[in-house]
Structure formats: C-alpha cells, structure tokens
CHARMM internal coordinates of N, CA and C (Angstrom, degrees):
IC EDIT
DIST 1 N 1 CA 1.4599
DIST 1 CA 1 C 1.4704
ANGL 1 N 1 CA 1 C 113.78
DIST 1 C 2 N 1.2960
ANGL 1 CA 1 C 2 N 121.15
DIHE 1 N 1 CA 1 C 2 N 132.06
DIST 2 N 2 CA 1.4335
ANGL 1 C 2 N 2 CA 121.31
DIHE 1 CA 1 C 2 N 2 CA 173.60
DIST 2 CA 2 C 1.4411
ANGL 2 N 2 CA 2 C 114.55
DIHE 1 C 2 N 2 CA 2 C -77.87
DIST 2 C 3 N 1.2474
ANGL 2 CA 2 C 3 N 116.92
DIHE 2 N 2 CA 2 C 3 N 118.52
DIST 3 N 3 CA 1.5599
ANGL 2 C 3 N 3 CA 127.46
DIHE 2 CA 2 C 3 N 3 CA -173.88
DIST 3 CA 3 C 1.5609
ANGL 3 N 3 CA 3 C 108.22
DIHE 2 C 3 N 3 CA 3 C -94.83
DIST 3 C 4 N 1.3880
ANGL 3 CA 3 C 4 N 120.22
DIHE 3 N 3 CA 3 C 4 N -17.99
DIST 4 N 4 CA 1.3453
ANGL 3 C 4 N 4 CA 124.08
DIHE 3 CA 3 C 4 N 4 CA -166.92
DIST 4 CA 4 C 1.5935
ANGL 4 N 4 CA 4 C 113.33
DIHE 3 C 4 N 4 CA 4 C -72.11
DIST 4 C 5 N 1.3508
ANGL 4 CA 4 C 5 N 115.68
DIHE 4 N 4 CA 4 C 5 N -19.25
DIST 5 N 5 CA 1.5267
ANGL 4 C 5 N 5 CA 120.10
DIHE 4 CA 4 C 5 N 5 CA -177.27
DIST 5 CA 5 C 1.5213
ANGL 5 N 5 CA 5 C 106.43
DIHE 4 C 5 N 5 CA 5 C -112.91
DIST 5 C 6 N 1.3326
ANGL 5 CA 5 C 6 N 121.95
DIHE 5 N 5 CA 5 C 6 N 61.41
DIST 6 N 6 CA 1.3884
ANGL 5 C 6 N 6 CA 126.06
DIHE 5 CA 5 C 6 N 6 CA -177.59
DIST 6 CA 6 C 1.4686
ANGL 6 N 6 CA 6 C 111.82
DIHE 5 C 6 N 6 CA 6 C -54.69
DIST 6 C 7 N 1.4427
ANGL 6 CA 6 C 7 N 117.20
DIHE 6 N 6 CA 6 C 7 N -37.15
DIST 7 N 7 CA 1.4767
ANGL 6 C 7 N 7 CA 119.54
DIHE 6 CA 6 C 7 N 7 CA -172.45
DIST 7 CA 7 C 1.5267
ANGL 7 N 7 CA 7 C 111.09
DIHE 6 C 7 N 7 CA 7 C -60.30
DIST 7 C 8 N 1.2859
ANGL 7 CA 7 C 8 N 116.77
DIHE 7 N 7 CA 7 C 8 N -27.79
DIST 8 N 8 CA 1.5011
ANGL 7 C 8 N 8 CA 124.92
DIHE 7 CA 7 C 8 N 8 CA -171.85
DIST 8 CA 8 C 1.5607
ANGL 8 N 8 CA 8 C 109.60
DIHE 7 C 8 N 8 CA 8 C -87.30
DIST 8 C 9 N 1.2436
ANGL 8 CA 8 C 9 N 119.67
DIHE 8 N 8 CA 8 C 9 N -17.89
DIST 9 N 9 CA 1.4483
ANGL 8 C 9 N 9 CA 126.14
DIHE 8 CA 8 C 9 N 9 CA -168.69
DIST 9 CA 9 C 1.5153
ANGL 9 N 9 CA 9 C 110.24
DIHE 8 C 9 N 9 CA 9 C -90.14
DIST 9 C 10 N 1.3376
ANGL 9 CA 9 C 10 N 114.47
DIHE 9 N 9 CA 9 C 10 N 144.65
DIST 10 N 10 CA 1.5031
ANGL 9 C 10 N 10 CA 120.55
DIHE 9 CA 9 C 10 N 10 CA 175.23
DIST 10 CA 10 C 1.4829
ANGL 10 N 10 CA 10 C 109.75
DIHE 9 C 10 N 10 CA 10 C -61.45
DIST 10 C 11 N 1.2707
ANGL 10 CA 10 C 11 N 120.56
DIHE 10 N 10 CA 10 C 11 N 145.83
DIST 11 N 11 CA 1.4307
ANGL 10 C 11 N 11 CA 125.99
DIHE 10 CA 10 C 11 N 11 CA -177.17
DIST 11 CA 11 C 1.6339
ANGL 11 N 11 CA 11 C 108.55
DIHE 10 C 11 N 11 CA 11 C -57.12
DIST 11 C 12 N 1.1928
ANGL 11 CA 11 C 12 N 118.09
DIHE 11 N 11 CA 11 C 12 N -45.34
DIST 12 N 12 CA 1.4868
ANGL 11 C 12 N 12 CA 123.82
DIHE 11 CA 11 C 12 N 12 CA -177.95
DIST 12 CA 12 C 1.4935
ANGL 12 N 12 CA 12 C 106.98
DIHE 11 C 12 N 12 CA 12 C -57.02
DIST 12 C 13 N 1.2971
ANGL 12 CA 12 C 13 N 116.81
DIHE 12 N 12 CA 12 C 13 N -49.81
DIST 13 N 13 CA 1.4651
ANGL 12 C 13 N 13 CA 117.76
DIHE 12 CA 12 C 13 N 13 CA -179.01
DIST 13 CA 13 C 1.5493
ANGL 13 N 13 CA 13 C 116.71
DIHE 12 C 13 N 13 CA 13 C -66.33
DIST 13 C 14 N 1.3443
ANGL 13 CA 13 C 14 N 113.23
DIHE 13 N 13 CA 13 C 14 N -37.49
DIST 14 N 14 CA 1.5049
ANGL 13 C 14 N 14 CA 119.21
DIHE 13 CA 13 C 14 N 14 CA 168.44
DIST 14 CA 14 C 1.5520
ANGL 14 N 14 CA 14 C 113.39
DIHE 13 C 14 N 14 CA 14 C -52.75
DIST 14 C 15 N 1.3533
ANGL 14 CA 14 C 15 N 107.93
DIHE 14 N 14 CA 14 C 15 N -53.39
DIST 15 N 15 CA 1.5661
ANGL 14 C 15 N 15 CA 118.11
DIHE 14 CA 14 C 15 N 15 CA -177.73
DIST 15 CA 15 C 1.6086
ANGL 15 N 15 CA 15 C 108.22
DIHE 14 C 15 N 15 CA 15 C -52.37
DIST 15 C 16 N 1.2869
ANGL 15 CA 15 C 16 N 116.40
DIHE 15 N 15 CA 15 C 16 N -49.69
DIST 16 N 16 CA 1.4140
ANGL 15 C 16 N 16 CA 123.47
DIHE 15 CA 15 C 16 N 16 CA -172.54
DIST 16 CA 16 C 1.5146
ANGL 16 N 16 CA 16 C 108.53
DIHE 15 C 16 N 16 CA 16 C -71.61
DIST 16 C 17 N 1.3298
ANGL 16 CA 16 C 17 N 118.27
DIHE 16 N 16 CA 16 C 17 N -42.88
DIST 17 N 17 CA 1.4566
ANGL 16 C 17 N 17 CA 119.92
DIHE 16 CA 16 C 17 N 17 CA -178.40
DIST 17 CA 17 C 1.5425
ANGL 17 N 17 CA 17 C 111.37
DIHE 16 C 17 N 17 CA 17 C -66.34
DIST 17 C 18 N 1.2468
ANGL 17 CA 17 C 18 N 117.27
DIHE 17 N 17 CA 17 C 18 N -48.91
DIST 18 N 18 CA 1.4453
ANGL 17 C 18 N 18 CA 120.52
DIHE 17 CA 17 C 18 N 18 CA -178.53
DIST 18 CA 18 C 1.6284
ANGL 18 N 18 CA 18 C 111.27
DIHE 17 C 18 N 18 CA 18 C -63.49
DIST 18 C 19 N 1.2865
ANGL 18 CA 18 C 19 N 114.73
DIHE 18 N 18 CA 18 C 19 N -43.48
DIST 19 N 19 CA 1.4090
ANGL 18 C 19 N 19 CA 114.62
DIHE 18 CA 18 C 19 N 19 CA 175.10
DIST 19 CA 19 C 1.5238
ANGL 19 N 19 CA 19 C 116.01
DIHE 18 C 19 N 19 CA 19 C -62.16
DIST 19 C 20 N 1.3132
ANGL 19 CA 19 C 20 N 116.38
DIHE 19 N 19 CA 19 C 20 N -36.81
DIST 20 N 20 CA 1.4311
ANGL 19 C 20 N 20 CA 119.28
DIHE 19 CA 19 C 20 N 20 CA 178.23
DIST 20 CA 20 C 1.6042
ANGL 20 N 20 CA 20 C 106.75
DIHE 19 C 20 N 20 CA 20 C -67.14
DIST 20 C 21 N 1.2420
ANGL 20 CA 20 C 21 N 118.87
DIHE 20 N 20 CA 20 C 21 N -48.28
DIST 21 N 21 CA 1.4890
ANGL 20 C 21 N 21 CA 121.71
DIHE 20 CA 20 C 21 N 21 CA -177.29
DIST 21 CA 21 C 1.5679
ANGL 21 N 21 CA 21 C 108.00
DIHE 20 C 21 N 21 CA 21 C -63.01
DIST 21 C 22 N 1.2563
ANGL 21 CA 21 C 22 N 115.36
DIHE 21 N 21 CA 21 C 22 N -35.30
DIST 22 N 22 CA 1.6065
ANGL 21 C 22 N 22 CA 113.57
DIHE 21 CA 21 C 22 N 22 CA -179.76
DIST 22 CA 22 C 1.4742
ANGL 22 N 22 CA 22 C 107.22
DIHE 21 C 22 N 22 CA 22 C -72.19
DIST 22 C 23 N 1.2841
ANGL 22 CA 22 C 23 N 119.91
DIHE 22 N 22 CA 22 C 23 N -33.40
DIST 23 N 23 CA 1.5340
ANGL 22 C 23 N 23 CA 121.06
DIHE 22 CA 22 C 23 N 23 CA -177.12
DIST 23 CA 23 C 1.4909
ANGL 23 N 23 CA 23 C 109.56
DIHE 22 C 23 N 23 CA 23 C -75.41
DIST 23 C 24 N 1.2899
ANGL 23 CA 23 C 24 N 116.74
DIHE 23 N 23 CA 23 C 24 N -37.01
DIST 24 N 24 CA 1.5038
ANGL 23 C 24 N 24 CA 114.01
DIHE 23 CA 23 C 24 N 24 CA -171.83
DIST 24 CA 24 C 1.6067
ANGL 24 N 24 CA 24 C 116.96
DIHE 23 C 24 N 24 CA 24 C -106.44
DIST 24 C 25 N 1.3805
ANGL 24 CA 24 C 25 N 116.42
DIHE 24 N 24 CA 24 C 25 N -14.55
DIST 25 N 25 CA 1.3890
ANGL 24 C 25 N 25 CA 117.83
DIHE 24 CA 24 C 25 N 25 CA -171.39
DIST 25 CA 25 C 1.4667
ANGL 25 N 25 CA 25 C 115.41
DIHE 24 C 25 N 25 CA 25 C -133.09
DIST 25 C 26 N 1.3246
ANGL 25 CA 25 C 26 N 119.13
DIHE 25 N 25 CA 25 C 26 N -25.67
DIST 26 N 26 CA 1.4360
ANGL 25 C 26 N 26 CA 125.29
DIHE 25 CA 25 C 26 N 26 CA -172.15
DIST 26 CA 26 C 1.5490
ANGL 26 N 26 CA 26 C 113.61
DIHE 25 C 26 N 26 CA 26 C -123.66
DIST 26 C 27 N 1.4068
ANGL 26 CA 26 C 27 N 114.42
DIHE 26 N 26 CA 26 C 27 N 132.43
DIST 27 N 27 CA 1.4544
ANGL 26 C 27 N 27 CA 117.63
DIHE 26 CA 26 C 27 N 27 CA 179.58
DIST 27 CA 27 C 1.4788
ANGL 27 N 27 CA 27 C 114.84
DIHE 26 C 27 N 27 CA 27 C -84.84
DIST 27 C 28 N 1.3287
ANGL 27 CA 27 C 28 N 117.32
DIHE 27 N 27 CA 27 C 28 N -5.57
DIST 28 N 28 CA 1.4193
ANGL 27 C 28 N 28 CA 119.07
DIHE 27 CA 27 C 28 N 28 CA -179.21
DIST 28 CA 28 C 1.5718
ANGL 28 N 28 CA 28 C 109.07
DIHE 27 C 28 N 28 CA 28 C -161.51
DIST 28 C 29 N 1.3478
ANGL 28 CA 28 C 29 N 117.96
DIHE 28 N 28 CA 28 C 29 N 166.04
DIST 29 N 29 CA 1.4194
ANGL 28 C 29 N 29 CA 119.39
DIHE 28 CA 28 C 29 N 29 CA 178.20
DIST 29 CA 29 C 1.5449
ANGL 29 N 29 CA 29 C 114.68
DIHE 28 C 29 N 29 CA 29 C -68.16
DIST 29 C 30 N 1.4274
ANGL 29 CA 29 C 30 N 113.31
DIHE 29 N 29 CA 29 C 30 N -32.27
DIST 30 N 30 CA 1.4167
ANGL 29 C 30 N 30 CA 118.73
DIHE 29 CA 29 C 30 N 30 CA 173.77
DIST 30 CA 30 C 1.5704
ANGL 30 N 30 CA 30 C 112.25
DIHE 29 C 30 N 30 CA 30 C -61.81
DIST 30 C 31 N 1.2847
ANGL 30 CA 30 C 31 N 115.99
DIHE 30 N 30 CA 30 C 31 N -42.62
DIST 31 N 31 CA 1.4287
ANGL 30 C 31 N 31 CA 121.23
DIHE 30 CA 30 C 31 N 31 CA 178.76
DIST 31 CA 31 C 1.5394
ANGL 31 N 31 CA 31 C 110.61
DIHE 30 C 31 N 31 CA 31 C -61.50
DIST 31 C 32 N 1.3573
ANGL 31 CA 31 C 32 N 114.22
DIHE 31 N 31 CA 31 C 32 N -40.33
DIST 32 N 32 CA 1.4727
ANGL 31 C 32 N 32 CA 122.29
DIHE 31 CA 31 C 32 N 32 CA -178.27
DIST 32 CA 32 C 1.5886
ANGL 32 N 32 CA 32 C 108.74
DIHE 31 C 32 N 32 CA 32 C -63.24
DIST 32 C 33 N 1.3210
ANGL 32 CA 32 C 33 N 114.01
DIHE 32 N 32 CA 32 C 33 N -47.61
DIST 33 N 33 CA 1.4393
ANGL 32 C 33 N 33 CA 119.56
DIHE 32 CA 32 C 33 N 33 CA 178.58
DIST 33 CA 33 C 1.4620
ANGL 33 N 33 CA 33 C 116.46
DIHE 32 C 33 N 33 CA 33 C -62.80
DIST 33 C 34 N 1.3599
ANGL 33 CA 33 C 34 N 118.49
DIHE 33 N 33 CA 33 C 34 N -37.19
DIST 34 N 34 CA 1.4545
ANGL 33 C 34 N 34 CA 123.99
DIHE 33 CA 33 C 34 N 34 CA 175.64
DIST 34 CA 34 C 1.4504
ANGL 34 N 34 CA 34 C 110.50
DIHE 33 C 34 N 34 CA 34 C -71.53
DIST 34 C 35 N 1.3829
ANGL 34 CA 34 C 35 N 124.53
DIHE 34 N 34 CA 34 C 35 N -40.45
DIST 35 N 35 CA 1.4491
ANGL 34 C 35 N 35 CA 127.95
DIHE 34 CA 34 C 35 N 35 CA -174.23
DIST 35 CA 35 C 1.4792
ANGL 35 N 35 CA 35 C 108.63
DIHE 34 C 35 N 35 CA 35 C -62.61
DIST 35 C 36 N 1.3887
ANGL 35 CA 35 C 36 N 111.17
DIHE 35 N 35 CA 35 C 36 N -44.49
DIST 36 N 36 CA 1.5372
ANGL 35 C 36 N 36 CA 115.84
DIHE 35 CA 35 C 36 N 36 CA -174.81
DIST 36 CA 36 C 1.4930
ANGL 36 N 36 CA 36 C 113.45
DIHE 35 C 36 N 36 CA 36 C -98.03
DIST 36 C 37 N 1.2840
ANGL 36 CA 36 C 37 N 117.91
DIHE 36 N 36 CA 36 C 37 N 6.55
DIST 37 N 37 CA 1.5471
ANGL 36 C 37 N 37 CA 117.94
DIHE 36 CA 36 C 37 N 37 CA 175.92
DIST 37 CA 37 C 1.5034
ANGL 37 N 37 CA 37 C 111.57
DIHE 36 C 37 N 37 CA 37 C 63.83
DIST 37 C 38 N 1.2928
ANGL 37 CA 37 C 38 N 114.30
DIHE 37 N 37 CA 37 C 38 N 40.69
DIST 38 N 38 CA 1.5604
ANGL 37 C 38 N 38 CA 115.80
DIHE 37 CA 37 C 38 N 38 CA -179.22
DIST 38 CA 38 C 1.5055
ANGL 38 N 38 CA 38 C 106.96
DIHE 37 C 38 N 38 CA 38 C -103.89
DIST 38 C 39 N 1.3653
ANGL 38 CA 38 C 39 N 117.82
DIHE 38 N 38 CA 38 C 39 N 136.40
DIST 39 N 39 CA 1.4290
ANGL 38 C 39 N 39 CA 124.90
DIHE 38 CA 38 C 39 N 39 CA 179.19
DIST 39 CA 39 C 1.6041
ANGL 39 N 39 CA 39 C 108.50
DIHE 38 C 39 N 39 CA 39 C -74.15
DIST 39 C 40 N 1.2969
ANGL 39 CA 39 C 40 N 114.40
DIHE 39 N 39 CA 39 C 40 N 131.84
DIST 40 N 40 CA 1.4599
ANGL 39 C 40 N 40 CA 121.51
DIHE 39 CA 39 C 40 N 40 CA -169.67
DIST 40 CA 40 C 1.5876
ANGL 40 N 40 CA 40 C 108.43
DIHE 39 C 40 N 40 CA 40 C -71.03
DIST 40 C 41 N 1.2632
ANGL 40 CA 40 C 41 N 120.75
DIHE 40 N 40 CA 40 C 41 N -28.48
DIST 41 N 41 CA 1.4868
ANGL 40 C 41 N 41 CA 124.05
DIHE 40 CA 40 C 41 N 41 CA 178.62
DIST 41 CA 41 C 1.5309
ANGL 41 N 41 CA 41 C 106.87
DIHE 40 C 41 N 41 CA 41 C -72.26
DIST 41 C 42 N 1.3367
ANGL 41 CA 41 C 42 N 118.94
DIHE 41 N 41 CA 41 C 42 N -49.55
DIST 42 N 42 CA 1.4330
ANGL 41 C 42 N 42 CA 120.38
DIHE 41 CA 41 C 42 N 42 CA -178.47
DIST 42 CA 42 C 1.5833
ANGL 42 N 42 CA 42 C 109.96
DIHE 41 C 42 N 42 CA 42 C -63.24
DIST 42 C 43 N 1.3537
ANGL 42 CA 42 C 43 N 115.31
DIHE 42 N 42 CA 42 C 43 N -35.84
DIST 43 N 43 CA 1.3933
ANGL 42 C 43 N 43 CA 117.00
DIHE 42 CA 42 C 43 N 43 CA 178.33
DIST 43 CA 43 C 1.5793
ANGL 43 N 43 CA 43 C 112.38
DIHE 42 C 43 N 43 CA 43 C -67.68
DIST 43 C 44 N 1.2261
ANGL 43 CA 43 C 44 N 112.77
DIHE 43 N 43 CA 43 C 44 N -44.05
DIST 44 N 44 CA 1.5255
ANGL 43 C 44 N 44 CA 117.40
DIHE 43 CA 43 C 44 N 44 CA 172.99
DIST 44 CA 44 C 1.4474
ANGL 44 N 44 CA 44 C 114.36
DIHE 43 C 44 N 44 CA 44 C -53.83
DIST 44 C 45 N 1.3369
ANGL 44 CA 44 C 45 N 115.10
DIHE 44 N 44 CA 44 C 45 N -41.33
DIST 45 N 45 CA 1.4626
ANGL 44 C 45 N 45 CA 123.22
DIHE 44 CA 44 C 45 N 45 CA -178.56
DIST 45 CA 45 C 1.6063
ANGL 45 N 45 CA 45 C 106.78
DIHE 44 C 45 N 45 CA 45 C -65.36
DIST 45 C 46 N 1.2842
ANGL 45 CA 45 C 46 N 114.66
DIHE 45 N 45 CA 45 C 46 N -44.48
DIST 46 N 46 CA 1.5613
ANGL 45 C 46 N 46 CA 118.04
DIHE 45 CA 45 C 46 N 46 CA 175.51
DIST 46 CA 46 C 1.3785
ANGL 46 N 46 CA 46 C 110.45
DIHE 45 C 46 N 46 CA 46 C -60.91
DIST 46 C 47 N 1.3335
ANGL 46 CA 46 C 47 N 122.92
DIHE 46 N 46 CA 46 C 47 N -43.84
DIST 47 N 47 CA 1.4454
ANGL 46 C 47 N 47 CA 124.56
DIHE 46 CA 46 C 47 N 47 CA 177.37
DIST 47 CA 47 C 1.5003
ANGL 47 N 47 CA 47 C 117.28
DIHE 46 C 47 N 47 CA 47 C -59.79
DIST 47 C 48 N 1.4628
ANGL 47 CA 47 C 48 N 110.21
DIHE 47 N 47 CA 47 C 48 N -36.70
DIST 48 N 48 CA 1.4540
ANGL 47 C 48 N 48 CA 114.44
DIHE 47 CA 47 C 48 N 48 CA 175.65
DIST 48 CA 48 C 1.5242
ANGL 48 N 48 CA 48 C 111.36
DIHE 47 C 48 N 48 CA 48 C -67.19
DIST 48 C 49 N 1.3032
ANGL 48 CA 48 C 49 N 118.63
DIHE 48 N 48 CA 48 C 49 N -42.92
DIST 49 N 49 CA 1.4216
ANGL 48 C 49 N 49 CA 126.12
DIHE 48 CA 48 C 49 N 49 CA 179.08
DIST 49 CA 49 C 1.5753
ANGL 49 N 49 CA 49 C 109.41
DIHE 48 C 49 N 49 CA 49 C -56.91
DIST 49 C 50 N 1.3577
ANGL 49 CA 49 C 50 N 113.54
DIHE 49 N 49 CA 49 C 50 N -42.81
DIST 50 N 50 CA 1.4204
ANGL 49 C 50 N 50 CA 121.23
DIHE 49 CA 49 C 50 N 50 CA -176.39
DIST 50 CA 50 C 1.5699
ANGL 50 N 50 CA 50 C 109.57
DIHE 49 C 50 N 50 CA 50 C -72.14
DIST 50 C 51 N 1.3324
ANGL 50 CA 50 C 51 N 120.80
DIHE 50 N 50 CA 50 C 51 N -29.00
DIST 51 N 51 CA 1.4280
ANGL 50 C 51 N 51 CA 124.83
DIHE 50 CA 50 C 51 N 51 CA -176.11
DIST 51 CA 51 C 1.5188
ANGL 51 N 51 CA 51 C 104.01
DIHE 50 C 51 N 51 CA 51 C 85.88
DIST 51 C 52 N 1.2909
ANGL 51 CA 51 C 52 N 118.17
DIHE 51 N 51 CA 51 C 52 N 35.83
DIST 52 N 52 CA 1.4800
ANGL 51 C 52 N 52 CA 120.26
DIHE 51 CA 51 C 52 N 52 CA 175.97
DIST 52 CA 52 C 1.5677
ANGL 52 N 52 CA 52 C 114.13
DIHE 51 C 52 N 52 CA 52 C -118.93
DIST 52 C 53 N 1.2483
ANGL 52 CA 52 C 53 N 111.66
DIHE 52 N 52 CA 52 C 53 N 169.14
DIST 53 N 53 CA 1.5098
ANGL 52 C 53 N 53 CA 120.67
DIHE 52 CA 52 C 53 N 53 CA 169.56
DIST 53 CA 53 C 1.4736
ANGL 53 N 53 CA 53 C 114.29
DIHE 52 C 53 N 53 CA 53 C -141.78
DIST 53 C 54 N 1.2470
ANGL 53 CA 53 C 54 N 123.26
DIHE 53 N 53 CA 53 C 54 N 166.09
DIST 54 N 54 CA 1.4118
ANGL 53 C 54 N 54 CA 128.80
DIHE 53 CA 53 C 54 N 54 CA 179.88
DIST 54 CA 54 C 1.5112
ANGL 54 N 54 CA 54 C 105.07
DIHE 53 C 54 N 54 CA 54 C -97.19
DIST 54 C 55 N 1.3209
ANGL 54 CA 54 C 55 N 118.81
DIHE 54 N 54 CA 54 C 55 N 125.99
DIST 55 N 55 CA 1.3816
ANGL 54 C 55 N 55 CA 124.84
DIHE 54 CA 54 C 55 N 55 CA 171.63
DIST 55 CA 55 C 1.5163
ANGL 55 N 55 CA 55 C 109.83
DIHE 54 C 55 N 55 CA 55 C -103.48
DIST 55 C 56 N 1.3041
ANGL 55 CA 55 C 56 N 119.00
DIHE 55 N 55 CA 55 C 56 N 109.48
DIST 56 N 56 CA 1.4893
ANGL 55 C 56 N 56 CA 120.47
DIHE 55 CA 55 C 56 N 56 CA 179.15
DIST 56 CA 56 C 1.4954
ANGL 56 N 56 CA 56 C 112.51
DIHE 55 C 56 N 56 CA 56 C -69.85
DIST 56 C 57 N 1.1812
ANGL 56 CA 56 C 57 N 124.74
DIHE 56 N 56 CA 56 C 57 N -22.81
DIST 57 N 57 CA 1.4501
ANGL 56 C 57 N 57 CA 126.60
DIHE 56 CA 56 C 57 N 57 CA -176.31
DIST 57 CA 57 C 1.5720
ANGL 57 N 57 CA 57 C 111.43
DIHE 56 C 57 N 57 CA 57 C -65.67
DIST 57 C 58 N 1.2729
ANGL 57 CA 57 C 58 N 107.26
DIHE 57 N 57 CA 57 C 58 N -33.52
DIST 58 N 58 CA 1.5978
ANGL 57 C 58 N 58 CA 112.70
DIHE 57 CA 57 C 58 N 58 CA 179.02
DIST 58 CA 58 C 1.4954
ANGL 58 N 58 CA 58 C 113.84
DIHE 57 C 58 N 58 CA 58 C -116.53
DIST 58 C 59 N 1.3461
ANGL 58 CA 58 C 59 N 113.14
DIHE 58 N 58 CA 58 C 59 N 2.68
DIST 59 N 59 CA 1.5156
ANGL 58 C 59 N 59 CA 123.82
DIHE 58 CA 58 C 59 N 59 CA -174.22
DIST 59 CA 59 C 1.4408
ANGL 59 N 59 CA 59 C 111.34
DIHE 58 C 59 N 59 CA 59 C 45.01
DIST 59 C 60 N 1.3420
ANGL 59 CA 59 C 60 N 118.11
DIHE 59 N 59 CA 59 C 60 N 57.39
DIST 60 N 60 CA 1.3986
ANGL 59 C 60 N 60 CA 122.28
DIHE 59 CA 59 C 60 N 60 CA 176.78
DIST 60 CA 60 C 1.6097
ANGL 60 N 60 CA 60 C 113.36
DIHE 59 C 60 N 60 CA 60 C -146.14
DIST 60 C 61 N 1.2523
ANGL 60 CA 60 C 61 N 118.72
DIHE 60 N 60 CA 60 C 61 N 157.92
DIST 61 N 61 CA 1.4214
ANGL 60 C 61 N 61 CA 118.41
DIHE 60 CA 60 C 61 N 61 CA 167.42
DIST 61 CA 61 C 1.5001
ANGL 61 N 61 CA 61 C 115.93
DIHE 60 C 61 N 61 CA 61 C -84.54
DIST 61 C 62 N 1.4037
ANGL 61 CA 61 C 62 N 112.93
DIHE 61 N 61 CA 61 C 62 N 136.53
DIST 62 N 62 CA 1.4059
ANGL 61 C 62 N 62 CA 116.43
DIHE 61 CA 61 C 62 N 62 CA -173.58
DIST 62 CA 62 C 1.5301
ANGL 62 N 62 CA 62 C 109.05
DIHE 61 C 62 N 62 CA 62 C -122.35
DIST 62 C 63 N 1.2400
ANGL 62 CA 62 C 63 N 120.74
DIHE 62 N 62 CA 62 C 63 N 155.44
DIST 63 N 63 CA 1.5013
ANGL 62 C 63 N 63 CA 125.07
DIHE 62 CA 62 C 63 N 63 CA 172.66
DIST 63 CA 63 C 1.5716
ANGL 63 N 63 CA 63 C 112.03
DIHE 62 C 63 N 63 CA 63 C -78.26
DIST 63 C 64 N 1.3275
ANGL 63 CA 63 C 64 N 115.57
DIHE 63 N 63 CA 63 C 64 N 135.17
DIST 64 N 64 CA 1.4168
ANGL 63 C 64 N 64 CA 119.91
DIHE 63 CA 63 C 64 N 64 CA 173.66
DIST 64 CA 64 C 1.4513
ANGL 64 N 64 CA 64 C 115.43
DIHE 63 C 64 N 64 CA 64 C -60.27
END
COOR INIT
IC SEED 1 N 1 CA 1 C
IC BUILD
C-alpha cells in the first residue's frame, strides 16, 4: 500500500497503515515520518481531520 499520498487515502486506511508501520517498523512517529518522507505539518493536519492523535506511550494513533 502506498503511504506517501496520505491526502488521497481514506482516513480508515491511513489509520490502519500508520498503526501497522508503527507497530512493525518504526519506534516513534518521528521515525515513521522520516522513513516515509512525510511532512509533519501535513500529517498533523490529516490526524486532525481524522479526529486522531499520536500516543507515544503505546506508539500508536488513537481516536480522540
């Protein structure tokens, strides 16, 4: 699944892909953003649109 075009993907797809990558490949959100070349401001905007936030204690996205 292509993660580089987050703006075009459905929110449920983004949520699932990001959490999977965080669980399997990345130790933090910053590492995820760097690994996939995603702009942090654009990603934060997508999270806000989705009604989500990043929880560093569990290294996962969560619903507000």
